[in-house]
DRENPA-3360 file (N, C-alpha, C; in nm, 2 decimals, always signed):
BEGIN
1 = XXXXXXXX = +1.44/-3.37/+2.16/+1.34/-3.27/+2.13/+1.41/-3.15/+2.07 ~ +1.53/-3.11/+2.12/+1.60/-3.00/+2.06/+1.64/-3.02/+1.92 ~ +1.68/-3.14/+1.88/+1.71/-3.17/+1.74/+1.60/-3.15/+1.65 ~ +1.47/-3.18/+1.70/+1.35/-3.17/+1.61/+1.33/-3.02/+1.59 ~ +1.35/-2.94/+1.69/+1.33/-2.79/+1.67/+1.43/-2.73/+1.57 ~ +1.56/-2.78/+1.59/+1.66/-2.73/+1.50/+1.63/-2.77/+1.35 ~ +1.59/-2.90/+1.34/+1.55/-2.95/+1.20/+1.44/-2.87/+1.14 ~ +1.34/-2.84/+1.22/+1.22/-2.77/+1.18/+1.26/-2.62/+1.14;
9 = XXXXXXXX = +1.35/-2.56/+1.22/+1.39/-2.43/+1.19/+1.47/-2.42/+1.06 ~ +1.56/-2.52/+1.04/+1.64/-2.53/+0.91/+1.55/-2.55/+0.79 ~ +1.45/-2.63/+0.81/+1.35/-2.66/+0.70/+1.28/-2.53/+0.66 ~ +1.24/-2.46/+0.76/+1.16/-2.33/+0.73/+1.26/-2.23/+0.67 ~ +1.38/-2.23/+0.71/+1.48/-2.13/+0.66/+1.50/-2.16/+0.51 ~ +1.49/-2.28/+0.46/+1.51/-2.31/+0.32/+1.40/-2.27/+0.23 ~ +1.28/-2.25/+0.28/+1.16/-2.22/+0.20/+1.18/-2.10/+0.11 ~ +1.23/-1.98/+0.16/+1.25/-1.87/+0.06/+1.34/-1.90/-0.05;
17 = XXXXXXXX = +1.44/-1.99/-0.03/+1.53/-2.03/-0.14/+1.46/-2.11/-0.25 ~ +1.36/-2.19/-0.20/+1.29/-2.27/-0.29/+1.19/-2.19/-0.37 ~ +1.13/-2.09/-0.31/+1.03/-2.01/-0.37/+1.09/-1.92/-0.48 ~ +1.22/-1.89/-0.47/+1.29/-1.81/-0.57/+1.37/-1.89/-0.67 ~ +1.35/-2.02/-0.67/+1.43/-2.11/-0.76/+1.41/-2.08/-0.91 ~ +1.29/-2.02/-0.95/+1.27/-2.00/-1.09/+1.32/-1.87/-1.14 ~ +1.38/-1.79/-1.05/+1.43/-1.66/-1.09/+1.33/-1.55/-1.06 ~ +1.36/-1.43/-1.10/+1.28/-1.31/-1.08/+1.16/-1.31/-1.17;
25 = XXXXXXXX = +1.05/-1.26/-1.11/+0.93/-1.24/-1.19/+0.91/-1.09/-1.23 ~ +1.02/-1.01/-1.20/+1.02/-0.87/-1.24/+1.05/-0.86/-1.38 ~ +0.97/-0.77/-1.45/+1.01/-0.74/-1.59/+1.15/-0.69/-1.61 ~ +1.22/-0.74/-1.70/+1.36/-0.69/-1.73/+1.36/-0.59/-1.84 ~ +1.25/-0.58/-1.92/+1.25/-0.49/-2.04/+1.13/-0.40/-2.03 ~ +1.07/-0.38/-1.92/+0.96/-0.29/-1.90/+0.82/-0.34/-1.95 ~ +0.81/-0.47/-1.97/+0.68/-0.53/-2.02/+0.60/-0.60/-1.91 ~ +0.52/-0.69/-1.95/+0.44/-0.78/-1.86/+0.50/-0.91/-1.86;
33 = XXXXXXXX = +0.50/-0.98/-1.75/+0.56/-1.12/-1.74/+0.46/-1.22/-1.70 ~ +0.47/-1.34/-1.76/+0.40/-1.46/-1.72/+0.49/-1.58/-1.71 ~ +0.47/-1.66/-1.62/+0.55/-1.79/-1.61/+0.47/-1.90/-1.67 ~ +0.54/-1.97/-1.76/+0.47/-2.09/-1.82/+0.57/-2.21/-1.81 ~ +0.54/-2.30/-1.72/+0.63/-2.40/-1.68/+0.75/-2.34/-1.62 ~ +0.87/-2.37/-1.68/+1.00/-2.32/-1.63/+1.04/-2.19/-1.70 ~ +0.96/-2.15/-1.80/+1.00/-2.03/-1.88/+0.92/-1.91/-1.85 ~ +1.00/-1.80/-1.83/+0.94/-1.67/-1.81/+0.92/-1.60/-1.94;
41 = XXXXXXXX = +0.80/-1.55/-1.97/+0.78/-1.49/-2.10/+0.74/-1.34/-2.07 ~ +0.82/-1.25/-2.13/+0.79/-1.11/-2.11/+0.75/-1.04/-2.24 ~ +0.63/-0.98/-2.24/+0.57/-0.92/-2.36/+0.59/-0.77/-2.34 ~ +0.66/-0.71/-2.44/+0.69/-0.57/-2.44/+0.63/-0.50/-2.57 ~ +0.54/-0.40/-2.55/+0.50/-0.32/-2.66/+0.59/-0.21/-2.68 ~ +0.63/-0.19/-2.80/+0.73/-0.08/-2.84/+0.67/+0.00/-2.95 ~ +0.72/+0.12/-2.98/+0.67/+0.20/-3.09/+0.69/+0.13/-3.23 ~ +0.78/+0.03/-3.23/+0.81/-0.04/-3.36/+0.73/-0.17/-3.37;
49 = XXXXXXXX = +0.66/-0.21/-3.26/+0.58/-0.34/-3.26/+0.58/-0.40/-3.13 ~ +0.59/-0.54/-3.12/+0.59/-0.61/-3.00/+0.71/-0.70/-2.99 ~ +0.77/-0.71/-2.88/+0.89/-0.80/-2.85/+0.85/-0.89/-2.74 ~ +0.90/-1.01/-2.75/+0.88/-1.12/-2.65/+1.02/-1.17/-2.61 ~ +1.05/-1.16/-2.48/+1.18/-1.21/-2.42/+1.15/-1.34/-2.35 ~ +1.24/-1.43/-2.36/+1.24/-1.56/-2.29/+1.35/-1.58/-2.20 ~ +1.32/-1.62/-2.07/+1.43/-1.65/-1.98/+1.38/-1.77/-1.89 ~ +1.48/-1.84/-1.84/+1.46/-1.95/-1.74/+1.56/-1.93/-1.63;
57 = XXXXXXXX = +1.51/-1.92/-1.51/+1.60/-1.89/-1.39/+1.69/-1.78/-1.42 ~ +1.64/-1.67/-1.47/+1.71/-1.54/-1.49/+1.82/-1.55/-1.60 ~ +1.82/-1.66/-1.68/+1.91/-1.68/-1.79/+1.84/-1.67/-1.92 ~ +1.89/-1.60/-2.02/+1.83/-1.60/-2.15/+1.81/-1.73/-2.22 ~ +1.70/-1.75/-2.28/+1.67/-1.87/-2.36/+1.68/-1.84/-2.51 ~ +1.75/-1.91/-2.59/+1.77/-1.88/-2.73/+1.64/-1.88/-2.81 ~ +1.60/-1.76/-2.86/+1.48/-1.74/-2.93/+1.48/-1.82/-3.06 ~ +1.60/-1.84/-3.12/+1.61/-1.92/-3.24/+1.56/-2.06/-3.23;
65 = XXXXXXXX = +1.55/-2.11/-3.11/+1.51/-2.25/-3.09/+1.35/-2.26/-3.10 ~ +1.28/-2.16/-3.12/+1.14/-2.16/-3.12/+1.08/-2.11/-3.25 ~ +0.96/-2.16/-3.29/+0.87/-2.10/-3.38/+0.76/-2.04/-3.29 ~ +0.71/-1.92/-3.33/+0.62/-1.85/-3.24/+0.52/-1.77/-3.31 ~ +0.41/-1.75/-3.25/+0.31/-1.66/-3.30/+0.24/-1.58/-3.18 ~ +0.18/-1.47/-3.22/+0.11/-1.39/-3.12/-0.04/-1.38/-3.17 ~ -0.13/-1.41/-3.09/-0.27/-1.41/-3.13/-0.34/-1.30/-3.04 ~ -0.40/-1.20/-3.11/-0.48/-1.10/-3.04/-0.63/-1.12/-3.06;
73 = XXXXXXXX = -0.70/-1.12/-2.95/-0.85/-1.12/-2.96/-0.90/-0.99/-2.90 ~ -0.97/-0.91/-2.98/-1.02/-0.79/-2.94/-1.17/-0.79/-2.98 ~ -1.26/-0.81/-2.88/-1.40/-0.83/-2.91/-1.41/-0.96/-2.98 ~ -1.47/-0.96/-3.10/-1.49/-1.08/-3.18/-1.38/-1.09/-3.29 ~ -1.30/-0.99/-3.30/-1.19/-0.99/-3.40/-1.06/-1.06/-3.35 ~ -1.01/-1.15/-3.43/-0.89/-1.23/-3.40/-0.78/-1.20/-3.50 ~ -0.66/-1.17/-3.46/-0.55/-1.14/-3.54/-0.43/-1.23/-3.50 ~ -0.36/-1.29/-3.60/-0.24/-1.36/-3.57/-0.12/-1.31/-3.64;
81 = XXXXXXXX = -0.01/-1.30/-3.57/+0.11/-1.25/-3.64/+0.23/-1.35/-3.60 ~ +0.32/-1.36/-3.69/+0.44/-1.45/-3.66/+0.54/-1.37/-3.57 ~ +0.59/-1.43/-3.47/+0.70/-1.37/-3.40/+0.83/-1.43/-3.45 ~ +0.93/-1.35/-3.49/+1.05/-1.40/-3.55/+1.17/-1.37/-3.45 ~ +1.27/-1.46/-3.45/+1.39/-1.43/-3.37/+1.45/-1.30/-3.41 ~ +1.48/-1.22/-3.30/+1.54/-1.09/-3.33/+1.65/-1.06/-3.23 ~ +1.73/-1.16/-3.19/+1.83/-1.14/-3.10/+1.84/-1.26/-3.01 ~ +1.93/-1.26/-2.91/+1.96/-1.37/-2.82/+1.83/-1.44/-2.77;
89 = XXXXXXXX = +1.75/-1.37/-2.69/+1.63/-1.43/-2.63/+1.51/-1.35/-2.67 ~ +1.51/-1.28/-2.78/+1.40/-1.19/-2.82/+1.34/-1.23/-2.95 ~ +1.21/-1.23/-2.95/+1.12/-1.26/-3.07/+1.05/-1.13/-3.09 ~ +1.02/-1.10/-3.22/+0.96/-0.97/-3.25/+0.85/-0.99/-3.36 ~ +0.75/-0.90/-3.34/+0.64/-0.88/-3.45/+0.65/-0.74/-3.48 ~ +0.73/-0.71/-3.58/+0.75/-0.57/-3.62/+0.62/-0.51/-3.68 ~ +0.59/-0.39/-3.64/+0.47/-0.32/-3.70/+0.34/-0.36/-3.63 ~ +0.34/-0.45/-3.54/+0.21/-0.50/-3.47/+0.18/-0.40/-3.36;
97 = XXXXXXXX = +0.05/-0.36/-3.36/+0.00/-0.26/-3.26/-0.11/-0.34/-3.18 ~ -0.09/-0.36/-3.05/-0.20/-0.42/-2.97/-0.31/-0.33/-2.95 ~ -0.43/-0.38/-2.96/-0.55/-0.30/-2.93/-0.58/-0.29/-2.78 ~ -0.61/-0.18/-2.74/-0.63/-0.15/-2.59/-0.73/-0.25/-2.54 ~ -0.69/-0.32/-2.43/-0.78/-0.42/-2.37/-0.79/-0.55/-2.43 ~ -0.72/-0.57/-2.54/-0.73/-0.70/-2.61/-0.65/-0.81/-2.53 ~ -0.69/-0.93/-2.56/-0.62/-1.05/-2.50/-0.52/-1.09/-2.60 ~ -0.39/-1.11/-2.55/-0.28/-1.14/-2.63/-0.23/-1.28/-2.58;
105 = XXXXXXXX = -0.21/-1.37/-2.67/-0.16/-1.50/-2.64/-0.03/-1.53/-2.72 ~ +0.08/-1.56/-2.65/+0.20/-1.59/-2.71/+0.21/-1.75/-2.71 ~ +0.22/-1.80/-2.83/+0.23/-1.95/-2.85/+0.37/-1.98/-2.90 ~ +0.45/-2.06/-2.83/+0.58/-2.10/-2.87/+0.59/-2.25/-2.88 ~ +0.67/-2.30/-2.98/+0.69/-2.44/-3.00/+0.84/-2.46/-3.02 ~ +0.90/-2.54/-2.94/+1.05/-2.56/-2.95/+1.07/-2.67/-3.05 ~ +1.20/-2.70/-3.08/+1.24/-2.80/-3.18/+1.19/-2.94/-3.15 ~ +1.17/-2.97/-3.03/+1.12/-3.10/-2.99/+0.97/-3.12/-3.00;
113 = XXXXXXXX = +0.90/-3.00/-3.03/+0.76/-3.00/-3.04/+0.68/-2.96/-2.91 ~ +0.76/-2.93/-2.80/+0.70/-2.89/-2.68/+0.64/-2.75/-2.69 ~ +0.53/-2.73/-2.63/+0.46/-2.60/-2.65/+0.45/-2.52/-2.52 ~ +0.46/-2.39/-2.54/+0.45/-2.30/-2.42/+0.35/-2.19/-2.46 ~ +0.26/-2.16/-2.37/+0.16/-2.05/-2.39/+0.17/-1.95/-2.28 ~ +0.15/-1.83/-2.31/+0.14/-1.72/-2.21/+0.04/-1.62/-2.26 ~ -0.05/-1.58/-2.16/-0.16/-1.49/-2.20/-0.14/-1.36/-2.13 ~ -0.17/-1.25/-2.20/-0.16/-1.12/-2.15/-0.28/-1.03/-2.18;
121 = XXX = -0.30/-0.92/-2.11/-0.40/-0.82/-2.14/-0.33/-0.70/-2.19 ~ -0.36/-0.65/-2.31/-0.30/-0.53/-2.36/-0.34/-0.41/-2.29 ~ -0.25/-0.32/-2.26/-0.28/-0.19/-2.19/-0.33/-0.09/-2.28;
% end
């Protein structure tokens, strides 16, 4: 009976480690974050436009491995802009200004054709 209690206690102790296995969900660049599969997508509005940062398990993911676009839906108006690699794990849409309350969808396609989507609400 004692062995079962010890085994159960060890199993419960391992749960927090499993829950954090995908890395931190905290924004690293002051933006909004969404998890899509194994990839954490962070959307950051800046005075110069919009940046998107990609990480997996707190490690940067090479932005150059993706083609990407940002789609904004504000009311009935839809706008699409290309996100271009702009550094290690950063994609940018220079000059893009998100409309307050708009729905923003980041669509990423890697070189194998795998797709990642992340949806955000503009502030």
